[in-house]
C-alpha positions, 0 to 999 in steps of 0.5 A: 671279510677279506682273507687274501694271502691266507692259505689252506694248503694250496688254496688261497682264501679270498673272503668269508662266505658264511659261518656255521656251528662247526666251520667257516666257509671261504671263497678260495682260489685253486692253483689252476685259478678256479674259484672254490669254496673251502670249509675250515673246521673251527675250535678243533676237538676230538668229537668235532674232528670225528664229525668233520671226517664223517662229513668228508666221507659223506660228501665223497659219496655224492656227486653233482648228478646226485644233487649235492655240491661235491667234494673236490679235495680235503687236507690239513693245514696250520689252521686245521682240517679243510674241505674243498668244494666247487664255488657256486656263483648262483648263491643260496636259496636264502639270497634268492628269497630276499628278492621275493617269493618264488613262482609256482612252477619254479617252486615245483621244479626246485622241490622235485630236484631237492626231493630227488637228491634227498631220496638218493641219500635216503636210499643209501641210509643217510639223512641230511638233518639240516635242509634249509634255504642257506644250504641250497646253492645254485650253480652258474646255470641255475641248478640247485644243489644241497650242501653242508652235510655237517650234521648228516648221519646214517640212520641205517647201521647196515650201510657202509660206515653206518654204525660209526656214523650213528654213534656220533649222534647222542640220543635225546639231543636236538640237531638242526635249525629251528623252524625247519626241524621236524618235531621228532628231530627237535626231541631226539635228533639221533633217531631222526630218519627220512621223514625229518628231511621231508618235513624240512623240505616241506618248510622250505617249499612253504617259504618259497611259495609264501615268502615266510617260513611256516613256523614264524615267531617273535622269538625262538621260543615262539618258533619252537612252540609252534613247531612242537604243536604243528601250527601253521597257516594253511598254504592257500590262505597265504597264497590262494593261487597255489594249486590244491594238489601242490598245497596238499603235498607241502602240507602233507610233508609238514605233518606233525607225526612221521607217519603223516608225511611221505616216507622218504624223499623219493615218495615226495618227489613222485608226489610233486609230479605236476598234473598234466594239462586237463584241456581237451578232456570232455565229459560225455554230457553231449550224449543224447538222453535216449542213448544215455538211458540205453547205455545205462540199461545195457550196463545193468543187463550186463552186470552178472550176479554172484560172480567175480566179474561185474560191469560198473553199476549206475549210481541211481537208486531209491536211496540216492538223494537228488543233489542240490549242487547242480548248476553251481561252479565246480572246483578246478580240476573237477567236471561233471560226469555222464550221469548225475551225481558223479563228477570226474577228478583228473589225476596227474597221469590223465586218468580220472576218479569218480567223486560224489558231492557231500553237501554242507550240513550238520549230521548225527555221528556215532551210535545211539544209546539204544544200539546194543551192537555198538562198542564204547568207542562209538558213543556218545552219539552227537550232532557233529558240525559240518559247515563245509561240503566236500567230494568223496570217492564214489567207490574205493580206489581200485587195483588199476587206479592204484597201479597207475599211480605206481607206474607214474611214480616208480613206486612198487605195487602191492602184492596180490593177496594169496586168494587172487585169481586173475580169471576171477578178479578184475583189477578194473573193478575190485578195490585195491588191498594190501596197501598201508596207510602210508601208501594210501596217503602217498596216492592221495598226495600225488592226486591232490586229494586226501583220505577222509576224516572219520567224520567225513566218512561217516556223513557220506555213509549215513547222510544227515538223518542218522540212519544206521546203515547207508540204506536205512535203519535195518540190516539187509543182507542183499545190500553189502558184502559181509561174512556170509556162507561164501567166505572160506570159514573152514579153510582161511586161517588167521594166527593158526585159527580158521576164520570160523574159529577166529570170528566166533566171539563176534557173531561168526559167519552168516551160514544162511546166505551166500552172495557168491563172493568169497573175498572182495566183490567188484564195486557196484555189485550192490547198487541198492546199498548206495549211501544217500550221496551215491557212494558205493560199498560204504558198508562191507567189502573192505575196511576203508582207511581214514586220515585220523589217528584212532582215539577211543574217547574222541566223541566224549572229548568232542562234547567237552568231557575230560578224558586222557588222550589215546596213546594207541598209534593206529589209524582209524578204519571204517565200513566193515569188510567181507571178513567181518559179520554184518554188525560191523557194517553199521555206519558208526562202527569203528576200528583201527590199524597200524599205519605201516601194516597192510592186509587183504581186508583194508582199502581206501577211498579219497576225499576232495575238500572245498576251500570255500 
């Protein structure tokens, strides 16, 4: 619709570009002849005036270098208040998608630019709340910019203007666009934070890659129901050529809960850093057999016992099954290592992680009724369906592996625990601790990996024969790092109690044995404790974070029993720790931990899932 001859202050209005809930955007001409975009407030009332002023203030705080269409001018005319911004001749992302889905590289570049822009807003305590293709504009040179801060607000009252901004949004009222709103934003937009923008960006990138939004329905009711349930088709099912790492990032952003997503735009930007080319990286399979055997013997001989330093121990042990997958094609990005059954997964910075294969096949999960040490949450034991194989970290992620992720993404590294001594503990071989579930999830997303589910973890730990510990039915104190005499039971304090006092109710320390490790031990210190698939330290050393929310009655519900769903908002952890008695080293033992917390007893390992 043409509006030539109508003016907003000194700006001539030429045509309507779009309409929103609060205003109409016109293509206009400035006095100097340049094309501009003029947004006029419609149906003026006091609340809308306050929100329009909030948009003006927020726009004035951003520039094109921040990734936003900037504010050029603002004023009041006969029709009401107006805002003036540069005209972006490249149109919107919606116009671009009308020509078809985007290329993979184009989507990654777009995602990184938008995530960086959102990250800058989040760092200032601001959440956009309406990220969608219509609000992404392209400049003449193809640079994407975010626009329309009409429903943006502060989520941090301590930021300048924050308290006033927050007061303008009523609690319990949805605000945003159906299909792109996060579930919590749909319920209560007033309390939406950075993870809501992460969700919206995930929905946009999903649509860029597949050509359709993730939450598509025949009616608005269908869309909202799918959104509330978090139901969408896996990205690679819609477009198989999408790299696994990219699908993992987008689907992580679309997590149903805030805790399952990246915490803010900057974390998502880091995760969207594409992996470097893997050409030229070759496994050491060309080593002569004799030389390889000699190398293994040297590694064994050099591994000190009972000290804080250790060389990497070989996987081979009597407990390790001969892998049946040798000779099969490996997933892209994975290659065979120097020694069976280890394979190498290449991370975005060029480093590698060691993974071992867990073949498909059902297994016994949980504790038997006769296990007197088992907690109620470990029962009923049951045969768990596991039709797909997967790959799991040979050992927990180490300090050096995690710190490389921090260096590559600009993320702050975790603090060292109070007992850390660089002369005793090695970043190369000790499992990283002091990381939250969110930190671990961000590491996995960056690397195109995932945290294991409880079922994936337990199968990798105990195999398919229902063994109680990774090595067999009976506990062996020489096969794992648990709470023994080397731990500082009389000096280490928790909540004002010594470790001995704190652990008295669950068995206490084993004062008859000392392995020389008061806290964490280097991975590979217990080669005879390897699981049936060759995974190290699945018992003891550090608790290992799992993908699942902890559900006390999960096994009963799996078998079809009617139980109320758990309301505990904690993530499951597995495997026991140096901090707990040996009974917690059983493969069926379960515990939980808040997703935002961290301590010196919790680490994690990774999983690579097969798509076939």
